[in-house]
CHARMM internal coordinates of N, CA and C (Angstrom, degrees):
IC EDIT
DIST 1 N 1 CA 1.5181
DIST 1 CA 1 C 1.6052
ANGL 1 N 1 CA 1 C 106.16
DIST 1 C 2 N 1.2796
ANGL 1 CA 1 C 2 N 103.49
DIHE 1 N 1 CA 1 C 2 N 139.59
DIST 2 N 2 CA 1.5120
ANGL 1 C 2 N 2 CA 113.70
DIHE 1 CA 1 C 2 N 2 CA -176.56
DIST 2 CA 2 C 1.4748
ANGL 2 N 2 CA 2 C 115.62
DIHE 1 C 2 N 2 CA 2 C -81.36
DIST 2 C 3 N 1.1731
ANGL 2 CA 2 C 3 N 119.87
DIHE 2 N 2 CA 2 C 3 N 166.65
DIST 3 N 3 CA 1.5332
ANGL 2 C 3 N 3 CA 130.92
DIHE 2 CA 2 C 3 N 3 CA -173.03
DIST 3 CA 3 C 1.5028
ANGL 3 N 3 CA 3 C 103.97
DIHE 2 C 3 N 3 CA 3 C -61.36
DIST 3 C 4 N 1.3453
ANGL 3 CA 3 C 4 N 121.29
DIHE 3 N 3 CA 3 C 4 N -53.30
DIST 4 N 4 CA 1.4805
ANGL 3 C 4 N 4 CA 124.84
DIHE 3 CA 3 C 4 N 4 CA -175.96
DIST 4 CA 4 C 1.6259
ANGL 4 N 4 CA 4 C 109.10
DIHE 3 C 4 N 4 CA 4 C -60.89
DIST 4 C 5 N 1.3128
ANGL 4 CA 4 C 5 N 112.70
DIHE 4 N 4 CA 4 C 5 N -48.75
DIST 5 N 5 CA 1.3993
ANGL 4 C 5 N 5 CA 115.06
DIHE 4 CA 4 C 5 N 5 CA 176.96
DIST 5 CA 5 C 1.4798
ANGL 5 N 5 CA 5 C 115.96
DIHE 4 C 5 N 5 CA 5 C -50.41
DIST 5 C 6 N 1.4013
ANGL 5 CA 5 C 6 N 113.40
DIHE 5 N 5 CA 5 C 6 N -52.22
DIST 6 N 6 CA 1.4391
ANGL 5 C 6 N 6 CA 119.62
DIHE 5 CA 5 C 6 N 6 CA 178.35
DIST 6 CA 6 C 1.5261
ANGL 6 N 6 CA 6 C 112.65
DIHE 5 C 6 N 6 CA 6 C -52.74
DIST 6 C 7 N 1.4331
ANGL 6 CA 6 C 7 N 114.09
DIHE 6 N 6 CA 6 C 7 N -40.67
DIST 7 N 7 CA 1.4591
ANGL 6 C 7 N 7 CA 116.06
DIHE 6 CA 6 C 7 N 7 CA -174.17
DIST 7 CA 7 C 1.5009
ANGL 7 N 7 CA 7 C 105.78
DIHE 6 C 7 N 7 CA 7 C -72.63
DIST 7 C 8 N 1.3392
ANGL 7 CA 7 C 8 N 121.86
DIHE 7 N 7 CA 7 C 8 N -37.43
DIST 8 N 8 CA 1.4630
ANGL 7 C 8 N 8 CA 120.61
DIHE 7 CA 7 C 8 N 8 CA 175.39
DIST 8 CA 8 C 1.5378
ANGL 8 N 8 CA 8 C 113.30
DIHE 7 C 8 N 8 CA 8 C -61.45
DIST 8 C 9 N 1.2726
ANGL 8 CA 8 C 9 N 116.40
DIHE 8 N 8 CA 8 C 9 N -38.13
DIST 9 N 9 CA 1.5096
ANGL 8 C 9 N 9 CA 117.48
DIHE 8 CA 8 C 9 N 9 CA -179.90
DIST 9 CA 9 C 1.4347
ANGL 9 N 9 CA 9 C 108.91
DIHE 8 C 9 N 9 CA 9 C -69.79
DIST 9 C 10 N 1.4005
ANGL 9 CA 9 C 10 N 120.79
DIHE 9 N 9 CA 9 C 10 N -40.71
DIST 10 N 10 CA 1.4963
ANGL 9 C 10 N 10 CA 119.27
DIHE 9 CA 9 C 10 N 10 CA 177.36
DIST 10 CA 10 C 1.4544
ANGL 10 N 10 CA 10 C 113.27
DIHE 9 C 10 N 10 CA 10 C -66.70
DIST 10 C 11 N 1.2989
ANGL 10 CA 10 C 11 N 119.02
DIHE 10 N 10 CA 10 C 11 N -30.40
DIST 11 N 11 CA 1.5155
ANGL 10 C 11 N 11 CA 123.74
DIHE 10 CA 10 C 11 N 11 CA 178.89
DIST 11 CA 11 C 1.5657
ANGL 11 N 11 CA 11 C 102.44
DIHE 10 C 11 N 11 CA 11 C -70.85
DIST 11 C 12 N 1.3086
ANGL 11 CA 11 C 12 N 122.48
DIHE 11 N 11 CA 11 C 12 N -45.25
DIST 12 N 12 CA 1.5558
ANGL 11 C 12 N 12 CA 123.32
DIHE 11 CA 11 C 12 N 12 CA 179.49
DIST 12 CA 12 C 1.5320
ANGL 12 N 12 CA 12 C 105.90
DIHE 11 C 12 N 12 CA 12 C -61.17
DIST 12 C 13 N 1.2412
ANGL 12 CA 12 C 13 N 119.35
DIHE 12 N 12 CA 12 C 13 N -46.27
DIST 13 N 13 CA 1.5862
ANGL 12 C 13 N 13 CA 122.24
DIHE 12 CA 12 C 13 N 13 CA -178.74
DIST 13 CA 13 C 1.5115
ANGL 13 N 13 CA 13 C 105.07
DIHE 12 C 13 N 13 CA 13 C -57.53
DIST 13 C 14 N 1.1947
ANGL 13 CA 13 C 14 N 119.80
DIHE 13 N 13 CA 13 C 14 N -56.18
DIST 14 N 14 CA 1.4804
ANGL 13 C 14 N 14 CA 122.29
DIHE 13 CA 13 C 14 N 14 CA -179.39
DIST 14 CA 14 C 1.4715
ANGL 14 N 14 CA 14 C 111.73
DIHE 13 C 14 N 14 CA 14 C -49.36
DIST 14 C 15 N 1.3682
ANGL 14 CA 14 C 15 N 116.05
DIHE 14 N 14 CA 14 C 15 N -47.89
DIST 15 N 15 CA 1.4883
ANGL 14 C 15 N 15 CA 122.40
DIHE 14 CA 14 C 15 N 15 CA -173.95
DIST 15 CA 15 C 1.5425
ANGL 15 N 15 CA 15 C 108.68
DIHE 14 C 15 N 15 CA 15 C -69.68
DIST 15 C 16 N 1.4108
ANGL 15 CA 15 C 16 N 115.26
DIHE 15 N 15 CA 15 C 16 N -34.70
DIST 16 N 16 CA 1.4939
ANGL 15 C 16 N 16 CA 117.86
DIHE 15 CA 15 C 16 N 16 CA 178.18
DIST 16 CA 16 C 1.5387
ANGL 16 N 16 CA 16 C 109.91
DIHE 15 C 16 N 16 CA 16 C -69.26
DIST 16 C 17 N 1.2783
ANGL 16 CA 16 C 17 N 119.76
DIHE 16 N 16 CA 16 C 17 N -40.26
DIST 17 N 17 CA 1.4472
ANGL 16 C 17 N 17 CA 125.59
DIHE 16 CA 16 C 17 N 17 CA -179.17
DIST 17 CA 17 C 1.5788
ANGL 17 N 17 CA 17 C 105.70
DIHE 16 C 17 N 17 CA 17 C -59.93
DIST 17 C 18 N 1.3221
ANGL 17 CA 17 C 18 N 115.91
DIHE 17 N 17 CA 17 C 18 N -50.24
DIST 18 N 18 CA 1.4797
ANGL 17 C 18 N 18 CA 120.20
DIHE 17 CA 17 C 18 N 18 CA -176.15
DIST 18 CA 18 C 1.5354
ANGL 18 N 18 CA 18 C 108.10
DIHE 17 C 18 N 18 CA 18 C -60.92
DIST 18 C 19 N 1.3980
ANGL 18 CA 18 C 19 N 115.73
DIHE 18 N 18 CA 18 C 19 N -41.68
DIST 19 N 19 CA 1.4938
ANGL 18 C 19 N 19 CA 121.88
DIHE 18 CA 18 C 19 N 19 CA -176.80
DIST 19 CA 19 C 1.5212
ANGL 19 N 19 CA 19 C 109.58
DIHE 18 C 19 N 19 CA 19 C -64.90
DIST 19 C 20 N 1.3948
ANGL 19 CA 19 C 20 N 119.17
DIHE 19 N 19 CA 19 C 20 N -38.76
DIST 20 N 20 CA 1.5041
ANGL 19 C 20 N 20 CA 124.26
DIHE 19 CA 19 C 20 N 20 CA 179.26
DIST 20 CA 20 C 1.6415
ANGL 20 N 20 CA 20 C 104.16
DIHE 19 C 20 N 20 CA 20 C -66.73
DIST 20 C 21 N 1.2582
ANGL 20 CA 20 C 21 N 114.54
DIHE 20 N 20 CA 20 C 21 N -53.12
DIST 21 N 21 CA 1.4557
ANGL 20 C 21 N 21 CA 119.69
DIHE 20 CA 20 C 21 N 21 CA -175.41
DIST 21 CA 21 C 1.5873
ANGL 21 N 21 CA 21 C 111.27
DIHE 20 C 21 N 21 CA 21 C -59.19
DIST 21 C 22 N 1.1790
ANGL 21 CA 21 C 22 N 115.37
DIHE 21 N 21 CA 21 C 22 N -41.13
DIST 22 N 22 CA 1.5046
ANGL 21 C 22 N 22 CA 125.40
DIHE 21 CA 21 C 22 N 22 CA 177.05
DIST 22 CA 22 C 1.4922
ANGL 22 N 22 CA 22 C 112.00
DIHE 21 C 22 N 22 CA 22 C -59.94
DIST 22 C 23 N 1.3406
ANGL 22 CA 22 C 23 N 118.48
DIHE 22 N 22 CA 22 C 23 N -37.77
DIST 23 N 23 CA 1.3889
ANGL 22 C 23 N 23 CA 125.89
DIHE 22 CA 22 C 23 N 23 CA -178.08
DIST 23 CA 23 C 1.5710
ANGL 23 N 23 CA 23 C 109.83
DIHE 22 C 23 N 23 CA 23 C -94.65
DIST 23 C 24 N 1.2898
ANGL 23 CA 23 C 24 N 120.72
DIHE 23 N 23 CA 23 C 24 N 4.24
DIST 24 N 24 CA 1.4358
ANGL 23 C 24 N 24 CA 127.36
DIHE 23 CA 23 C 24 N 24 CA 176.72
DIST 24 CA 24 C 1.5086
ANGL 24 N 24 CA 24 C 108.17
DIHE 23 C 24 N 24 CA 24 C 60.76
DIST 24 C 25 N 1.3524
ANGL 24 CA 24 C 25 N 119.31
DIHE 24 N 24 CA 24 C 25 N 40.38
DIST 25 N 25 CA 1.3937
ANGL 24 C 25 N 25 CA 126.11
DIHE 24 CA 24 C 25 N 25 CA 176.18
DIST 25 CA 25 C 1.5052
ANGL 25 N 25 CA 25 C 109.26
DIHE 24 C 25 N 25 CA 25 C -101.34
DIST 25 C 26 N 1.3204
ANGL 25 CA 25 C 26 N 121.83
DIHE 25 N 25 CA 25 C 26 N 147.13
DIST 26 N 26 CA 1.4075
ANGL 25 C 26 N 26 CA 120.60
DIHE 25 CA 25 C 26 N 26 CA 172.80
DIST 26 CA 26 C 1.5674
ANGL 26 N 26 CA 26 C 113.60
DIHE 25 C 26 N 26 CA 26 C -64.46
DIST 26 C 27 N 1.2803
ANGL 26 CA 26 C 27 N 121.24
DIHE 26 N 26 CA 26 C 27 N 136.85
DIST 27 N 27 CA 1.4396
ANGL 26 C 27 N 27 CA 126.50
DIHE 26 CA 26 C 27 N 27 CA -175.65
DIST 27 CA 27 C 1.5043
ANGL 27 N 27 CA 27 C 106.86
DIHE 26 C 27 N 27 CA 27 C -80.93
DIST 27 C 28 N 1.3405
ANGL 27 CA 27 C 28 N 117.93
DIHE 27 N 27 CA 27 C 28 N 122.10
DIST 28 N 28 CA 1.5419
ANGL 27 C 28 N 28 CA 121.01
DIHE 27 CA 27 C 28 N 28 CA 176.70
DIST 28 CA 28 C 1.4633
ANGL 28 N 28 CA 28 C 114.08
DIHE 27 C 28 N 28 CA 28 C -59.03
DIST 28 C 29 N 1.2949
ANGL 28 CA 28 C 29 N 120.06
DIHE 28 N 28 CA 28 C 29 N 167.78
DIST 29 N 29 CA 1.4734
ANGL 28 C 29 N 29 CA 127.41
DIHE 28 CA 28 C 29 N 29 CA 174.00
DIST 29 CA 29 C 1.5150
ANGL 29 N 29 CA 29 C 109.09
DIHE 28 C 29 N 29 CA 29 C -58.82
DIST 29 C 30 N 1.3560
ANGL 29 CA 29 C 30 N 115.73
DIHE 29 N 29 CA 29 C 30 N 157.53
DIST 30 N 30 CA 1.3753
ANGL 29 C 30 N 30 CA 121.43
DIHE 29 CA 29 C 30 N 30 CA -175.29
DIST 30 CA 30 C 1.5268
ANGL 30 N 30 CA 30 C 113.81
DIHE 29 C 30 N 30 CA 30 C -59.63
DIST 30 C 31 N 1.4111
ANGL 30 CA 30 C 31 N 113.28
DIHE 30 N 30 CA 30 C 31 N -42.94
DIST 31 N 31 CA 1.4915
ANGL 30 C 31 N 31 CA 115.16
DIHE 30 CA 30 C 31 N 31 CA 178.31
DIST 31 CA 31 C 1.5273
ANGL 31 N 31 CA 31 C 114.25
DIHE 30 C 31 N 31 CA 31 C -61.47
DIST 31 C 32 N 1.3282
ANGL 31 CA 31 C 32 N 116.27
DIHE 31 N 31 CA 31 C 32 N -32.34
DIST 32 N 32 CA 1.4951
ANGL 31 C 32 N 32 CA 122.04
DIHE 31 CA 31 C 32 N 32 CA 177.59
DIST 32 CA 32 C 1.5272
ANGL 32 N 32 CA 32 C 106.22
DIHE 31 C 32 N 32 CA 32 C -65.60
DIST 32 C 33 N 1.3022
ANGL 32 CA 32 C 33 N 110.98
DIHE 32 N 32 CA 32 C 33 N -49.29
DIST 33 N 33 CA 1.5399
ANGL 32 C 33 N 33 CA 117.69
DIHE 32 CA 32 C 33 N 33 CA -177.01
DIST 33 CA 33 C 1.6957
ANGL 33 N 33 CA 33 C 107.47
DIHE 32 C 33 N 33 CA 33 C -56.12
DIST 33 C 34 N 1.3423
ANGL 33 CA 33 C 34 N 110.57
DIHE 33 N 33 CA 33 C 34 N -44.97
DIST 34 N 34 CA 1.4907
ANGL 33 C 34 N 34 CA 115.07
DIHE 33 CA 33 C 34 N 34 CA -175.98
DIST 34 CA 34 C 1.5388
ANGL 34 N 34 CA 34 C 113.24
DIHE 33 C 34 N 34 CA 34 C -64.46
DIST 34 C 35 N 1.3120
ANGL 34 CA 34 C 35 N 112.79
DIHE 34 N 34 CA 34 C 35 N -38.57
DIST 35 N 35 CA 1.5540
ANGL 34 C 35 N 35 CA 115.69
DIHE 34 CA 34 C 35 N 35 CA 169.34
DIST 35 CA 35 C 1.4414
ANGL 35 N 35 CA 35 C 113.50
DIHE 34 C 35 N 35 CA 35 C -61.51
DIST 35 C 36 N 1.3838
ANGL 35 CA 35 C 36 N 121.77
DIHE 35 N 35 CA 35 C 36 N -52.40
DIST 36 N 36 CA 1.2978
ANGL 35 C 36 N 36 CA 122.79
DIHE 35 CA 35 C 36 N 36 CA 172.68
DIST 36 CA 36 C 1.5425
ANGL 36 N 36 CA 36 C 120.31
DIHE 35 C 36 N 36 CA 36 C -49.81
DIST 36 C 37 N 1.3241
ANGL 36 CA 36 C 37 N 111.81
DIHE 36 N 36 CA 36 C 37 N -47.63
DIST 37 N 37 CA 1.3676
ANGL 36 C 37 N 37 CA 118.59
DIHE 36 CA 36 C 37 N 37 CA 177.24
DIST 37 CA 37 C 1.4598
ANGL 37 N 37 CA 37 C 115.54
DIHE 36 C 37 N 37 CA 37 C -67.76
DIST 37 C 38 N 1.3485
ANGL 37 CA 37 C 38 N 120.82
DIHE 37 N 37 CA 37 C 38 N -30.63
DIST 38 N 38 CA 1.4982
ANGL 37 C 38 N 38 CA 126.31
DIHE 37 CA 37 C 38 N 38 CA 174.88
DIST 38 CA 38 C 1.5323
ANGL 38 N 38 CA 38 C 109.76
DIHE 37 C 38 N 38 CA 38 C -65.98
DIST 38 C 39 N 1.4039
ANGL 38 CA 38 C 39 N 116.43
DIHE 38 N 38 CA 38 C 39 N -40.25
DIST 39 N 39 CA 1.4658
ANGL 38 C 39 N 39 CA 120.60
DIHE 38 CA 38 C 39 N 39 CA 175.61
DIST 39 CA 39 C 1.4920
ANGL 39 N 39 CA 39 C 111.40
DIHE 38 C 39 N 39 CA 39 C -61.80
DIST 39 C 40 N 1.3183
ANGL 39 CA 39 C 40 N 112.37
DIHE 39 N 39 CA 39 C 40 N -48.11
DIST 40 N 40 CA 1.5362
ANGL 39 C 40 N 40 CA 119.28
DIHE 39 CA 39 C 40 N 40 CA -176.64
DIST 40 CA 40 C 1.4904
ANGL 40 N 40 CA 40 C 107.42
DIHE 39 C 40 N 40 CA 40 C -63.74
DIST 40 C 41 N 1.2173
ANGL 40 CA 40 C 41 N 125.27
DIHE 40 N 40 CA 40 C 41 N -43.97
DIST 41 N 41 CA 1.4676
ANGL 40 C 41 N 41 CA 124.80
DIHE 40 CA 40 C 41 N 41 CA 176.16
DIST 41 CA 41 C 1.5410
ANGL 41 N 41 CA 41 C 115.91
DIHE 40 C 41 N 41 CA 41 C -59.59
DIST 41 C 42 N 1.3620
ANGL 41 CA 41 C 42 N 107.88
DIHE 41 N 41 CA 41 C 42 N -44.76
DIST 42 N 42 CA 1.5212
ANGL 41 C 42 N 42 CA 112.96
DIHE 41 CA 41 C 42 N 42 CA 176.71
DIST 42 CA 42 C 1.5987
ANGL 42 N 42 CA 42 C 112.15
DIHE 41 C 42 N 42 CA 42 C -57.95
DIST 42 C 43 N 1.3814
ANGL 42 CA 42 C 43 N 110.12
DIHE 42 N 42 CA 42 C 43 N -50.15
DIST 43 N 43 CA 1.3658
ANGL 42 C 43 N 43 CA 117.18
DIHE 42 CA 42 C 43 N 43 CA -178.52
DIST 43 CA 43 C 1.4974
ANGL 43 N 43 CA 43 C 113.64
DIHE 42 C 43 N 43 CA 43 C -63.41
DIST 43 C 44 N 1.3150
ANGL 43 CA 43 C 44 N 115.26
DIHE 43 N 43 CA 43 C 44 N -37.35
DIST 44 N 44 CA 1.5267
ANGL 43 C 44 N 44 CA 120.42
DIHE 43 CA 43 C 44 N 44 CA 178.98
DIST 44 CA 44 C 1.5558
ANGL 44 N 44 CA 44 C 107.85
DIHE 43 C 44 N 44 CA 44 C -62.83
DIST 44 C 45 N 1.3034
ANGL 44 CA 44 C 45 N 119.39
DIHE 44 N 44 CA 44 C 45 N -41.55
DIST 45 N 45 CA 1.5071
ANGL 44 C 45 N 45 CA 121.61
DIHE 44 CA 44 C 45 N 45 CA 178.64
DIST 45 CA 45 C 1.4282
ANGL 45 N 45 CA 45 C 109.65
DIHE 44 C 45 N 45 CA 45 C -67.61
DIST 45 C 46 N 1.3416
ANGL 45 CA 45 C 46 N 122.37
DIHE 45 N 45 CA 45 C 46 N -44.03
DIST 46 N 46 CA 1.3715
ANGL 45 C 46 N 46 CA 120.24
DIHE 45 CA 45 C 46 N 46 CA -179.90
DIST 46 CA 46 C 1.5085
ANGL 46 N 46 CA 46 C 112.25
DIHE 45 C 46 N 46 CA 46 C -60.33
DIST 46 C 47 N 1.3921
ANGL 46 CA 46 C 47 N 117.21
DIHE 46 N 46 CA 46 C 47 N -45.46
DIST 47 N 47 CA 1.5207
ANGL 46 C 47 N 47 CA 119.27
DIHE 46 CA 46 C 47 N 47 CA 176.51
DIST 47 CA 47 C 1.3334
ANGL 47 N 47 CA 47 C 113.71
DIHE 46 C 47 N 47 CA 47 C -63.16
DIST 47 C 48 N 1.3187
ANGL 47 CA 47 C 48 N 119.14
DIHE 47 N 47 CA 47 C 48 N -39.81
DIST 48 N 48 CA 1.4692
ANGL 47 C 48 N 48 CA 124.92
DIHE 47 CA 47 C 48 N 48 CA 179.40
DIST 48 CA 48 C 1.5643
ANGL 48 N 48 CA 48 C 109.20
DIHE 47 C 48 N 48 CA 48 C -59.44
DIST 48 C 49 N 1.2888
ANGL 48 CA 48 C 49 N 119.20
DIHE 48 N 48 CA 48 C 49 N -43.33
DIST 49 N 49 CA 1.5065
ANGL 48 C 49 N 49 CA 123.44
DIHE 48 CA 48 C 49 N 49 CA 175.05
DIST 49 CA 49 C 1.5513
ANGL 49 N 49 CA 49 C 108.27
DIHE 48 C 49 N 49 CA 49 C -57.86
DIST 49 C 50 N 1.3035
ANGL 49 CA 49 C 50 N 116.26
DIHE 49 N 49 CA 49 C 50 N -52.03
DIST 50 N 50 CA 1.4914
ANGL 49 C 50 N 50 CA 120.43
DIHE 49 CA 49 C 50 N 50 CA -175.20
DIST 50 CA 50 C 1.4665
ANGL 50 N 50 CA 50 C 110.52
DIHE 49 C 50 N 50 CA 50 C -65.13
DIST 50 C 51 N 1.3785
ANGL 50 CA 50 C 51 N 123.56
DIHE 50 N 50 CA 50 C 51 N -42.66
DIST 51 N 51 CA 1.3957
ANGL 50 C 51 N 51 CA 125.53
DIHE 50 CA 50 C 51 N 51 CA -169.05
DIST 51 CA 51 C 1.5088
ANGL 51 N 51 CA 51 C 111.78
DIHE 50 C 51 N 51 CA 51 C -102.83
DIST 51 C 52 N 1.2668
ANGL 51 CA 51 C 52 N 119.49
DIHE 51 N 51 CA 51 C 52 N -18.61
DIST 52 N 52 CA 1.4758
ANGL 51 C 52 N 52 CA 124.24
DIHE 51 CA 51 C 52 N 52 CA -174.93
DIST 52 CA 52 C 1.4855
ANGL 52 N 52 CA 52 C 112.50
DIHE 51 C 52 N 52 CA 52 C 70.67
DIST 52 C 53 N 1.3795
ANGL 52 CA 52 C 53 N 114.71
DIHE 52 N 52 CA 52 C 53 N 35.79
DIST 53 N 53 CA 1.4777
ANGL 52 C 53 N 53 CA 122.51
DIHE 52 CA 52 C 53 N 53 CA -176.84
DIST 53 CA 53 C 1.5072
ANGL 53 N 53 CA 53 C 109.68
DIHE 52 C 53 N 53 CA 53 C -96.51
DIST 53 C 54 N 1.3732
ANGL 53 CA 53 C 54 N 111.04
DIHE 53 N 53 CA 53 C 54 N 177.66
DIST 54 N 54 CA 1.4951
ANGL 53 C 54 N 54 CA 121.79
DIHE 53 CA 53 C 54 N 54 CA 178.31
DIST 54 CA 54 C 1.4608
ANGL 54 N 54 CA 54 C 107.86
DIHE 53 C 54 N 54 CA 54 C -83.52
DIST 54 C 55 N 1.2689
ANGL 54 CA 54 C 55 N 121.53
DIHE 54 N 54 CA 54 C 55 N 128.94
DIST 55 N 55 CA 1.4430
ANGL 54 C 55 N 55 CA 133.94
DIHE 54 CA 54 C 55 N 55 CA -173.84
DIST 55 CA 55 C 1.5704
ANGL 55 N 55 CA 55 C 106.55
DIHE 54 C 55 N 55 CA 55 C -59.77
DIST 55 C 56 N 1.4045
ANGL 55 CA 55 C 56 N 113.78
DIHE 55 N 55 CA 55 C 56 N -48.33
DIST 56 N 56 CA 1.5056
ANGL 55 C 56 N 56 CA 116.26
DIHE 55 CA 55 C 56 N 56 CA -177.09
DIST 56 CA 56 C 1.5072
ANGL 56 N 56 CA 56 C 111.52
DIHE 55 C 56 N 56 CA 56 C -60.30
DIST 56 C 57 N 1.3002
ANGL 56 CA 56 C 57 N 119.75
DIHE 56 N 56 CA 56 C 57 N -45.51
DIST 57 N 57 CA 1.4412
ANGL 56 C 57 N 57 CA 119.98
DIHE 56 CA 56 C 57 N 57 CA -179.28
DIST 57 CA 57 C 1.5344
ANGL 57 N 57 CA 57 C 112.62
DIHE 56 C 57 N 57 CA 57 C -62.00
DIST 57 C 58 N 1.1938
ANGL 57 CA 57 C 58 N 113.79
DIHE 57 N 57 CA 57 C 58 N -34.27
DIST 58 N 58 CA 1.5912
ANGL 57 C 58 N 58 CA 120.16
DIHE 57 CA 57 C 58 N 58 CA 178.04
DIST 58 CA 58 C 1.5144
ANGL 58 N 58 CA 58 C 105.80
DIHE 57 C 58 N 58 CA 58 C -70.74
DIST 58 C 59 N 1.3088
ANGL 58 CA 58 C 59 N 120.52
DIHE 58 N 58 CA 58 C 59 N -42.33
DIST 59 N 59 CA 1.4471
ANGL 58 C 59 N 59 CA 118.56
DIHE 58 CA 58 C 59 N 59 CA -178.67
DIST 59 CA 59 C 1.5658
ANGL 59 N 59 CA 59 C 109.84
DIHE 58 C 59 N 59 CA 59 C -64.75
DIST 59 C 60 N 1.3449
ANGL 59 CA 59 C 60 N 118.75
DIHE 59 N 59 CA 59 C 60 N -39.09
DIST 60 N 60 CA 1.4150
ANGL 59 C 60 N 60 CA 118.11
DIHE 59 CA 59 C 60 N 60 CA 175.92
DIST 60 CA 60 C 1.5238
ANGL 60 N 60 CA 60 C 115.65
DIHE 59 C 60 N 60 CA 60 C -60.02
DIST 60 C 61 N 1.4295
ANGL 60 CA 60 C 61 N 115.08
DIHE 60 N 60 CA 60 C 61 N -38.27
DIST 61 N 61 CA 1.4058
ANGL 60 C 61 N 61 CA 125.39
DIHE 60 CA 60 C 61 N 61 CA -178.12
DIST 61 CA 61 C 1.5582
ANGL 61 N 61 CA 61 C 111.16
DIHE 60 C 61 N 61 CA 61 C -67.46
DIST 61 C 62 N 1.3967
ANGL 61 CA 61 C 62 N 110.13
DIHE 61 N 61 CA 61 C 62 N -43.10
DIST 62 N 62 CA 1.5304
ANGL 61 C 62 N 62 CA 114.90
DIHE 61 CA 61 C 62 N 62 CA -178.79
DIST 62 CA 62 C 1.4666
ANGL 62 N 62 CA 62 C 110.41
DIHE 61 C 62 N 62 CA 62 C -70.52
DIST 62 C 63 N 1.3100
ANGL 62 CA 62 C 63 N 120.53
DIHE 62 N 62 CA 62 C 63 N -41.55
DIST 63 N 63 CA 1.5181
ANGL 62 C 63 N 63 CA 120.57
DIHE 62 CA 62 C 63 N 63 CA 176.25
DIST 63 CA 63 C 1.4832
ANGL 63 N 63 CA 63 C 114.06
DIHE 62 C 63 N 63 CA 63 C -62.89
DIST 63 C 64 N 1.2301
ANGL 63 CA 63 C 64 N 119.79
DIHE 63 N 63 CA 63 C 64 N -41.13
DIST 64 N 64 CA 1.4764
ANGL 63 C 64 N 64 CA 121.58
DIHE 63 CA 63 C 64 N 64 CA 171.53
DIST 64 CA 64 C 1.4629
ANGL 64 N 64 CA 64 C 113.04
DIHE 63 C 64 N 64 CA 64 C -57.27
DIST 64 C 65 N 1.3830
ANGL 64 CA 64 C 65 N 117.06
DIHE 64 N 64 CA 64 C 65 N -43.79
DIST 65 N 65 CA 1.5095
ANGL 64 C 65 N 65 CA 118.75
DIHE 64 CA 64 C 65 N 65 CA 177.10
DIST 65 CA 65 C 1.5095
ANGL 65 N 65 CA 65 C 113.09
DIHE 64 C 65 N 65 CA 65 C -65.11
DIST 65 C 66 N 1.3224
ANGL 65 CA 65 C 66 N 118.94
DIHE 65 N 65 CA 65 C 66 N -38.33
DIST 66 N 66 CA 1.3279
ANGL 65 C 66 N 66 CA 126.03
DIHE 65 CA 65 C 66 N 66 CA 179.65
DIST 66 CA 66 C 1.5012
ANGL 66 N 66 CA 66 C 112.61
DIHE 65 C 66 N 66 CA 66 C -63.66
DIST 66 C 67 N 1.2576
ANGL 66 CA 66 C 67 N 117.70
DIHE 66 N 66 CA 66 C 67 N -37.91
DIST 67 N 67 CA 1.4822
ANGL 66 C 67 N 67 CA 125.22
DIHE 66 CA 66 C 67 N 67 CA -178.13
DIST 67 CA 67 C 1.5708
ANGL 67 N 67 CA 67 C 108.80
DIHE 66 C 67 N 67 CA 67 C -67.41
DIST 67 C 68 N 1.3991
ANGL 67 CA 67 C 68 N 115.26
DIHE 67 N 67 CA 67 C 68 N -34.97
DIST 68 N 68 CA 1.3302
ANGL 67 C 68 N 68 CA 118.75
DIHE 67 CA 67 C 68 N 68 CA -178.97
DIST 68 CA 68 C 1.5064
ANGL 68 N 68 CA 68 C 115.99
DIHE 67 C 68 N 68 CA 68 C -70.42
DIST 68 C 69 N 1.3692
ANGL 68 CA 68 C 69 N 114.23
DIHE 68 N 68 CA 68 C 69 N -24.08
DIST 69 N 69 CA 1.5006
ANGL 68 C 69 N 69 CA 118.41
DIHE 68 CA 68 C 69 N 69 CA -176.93
DIST 69 CA 69 C 1.5261
ANGL 69 N 69 CA 69 C 112.09
DIHE 68 C 69 N 69 CA 69 C -86.08
END
COOR INIT
IC SEED 1 N 1 CA 1 C
IC BUILD
């Protein structure tokens, strides 16, 4: 896993933790967060390629949607 990918996953994890805490949900284990973050980053890159959008804004949107489910 490359440096940038690790940074994106760490960013997504931090955002997920913040979203869980903001919604007063219990924060899942780190391994679960890593899996969720990996899926978010993969989806964000796919969407960015299709739309030509900013990956960070897509990560925020996907993390918010994941928290709601």
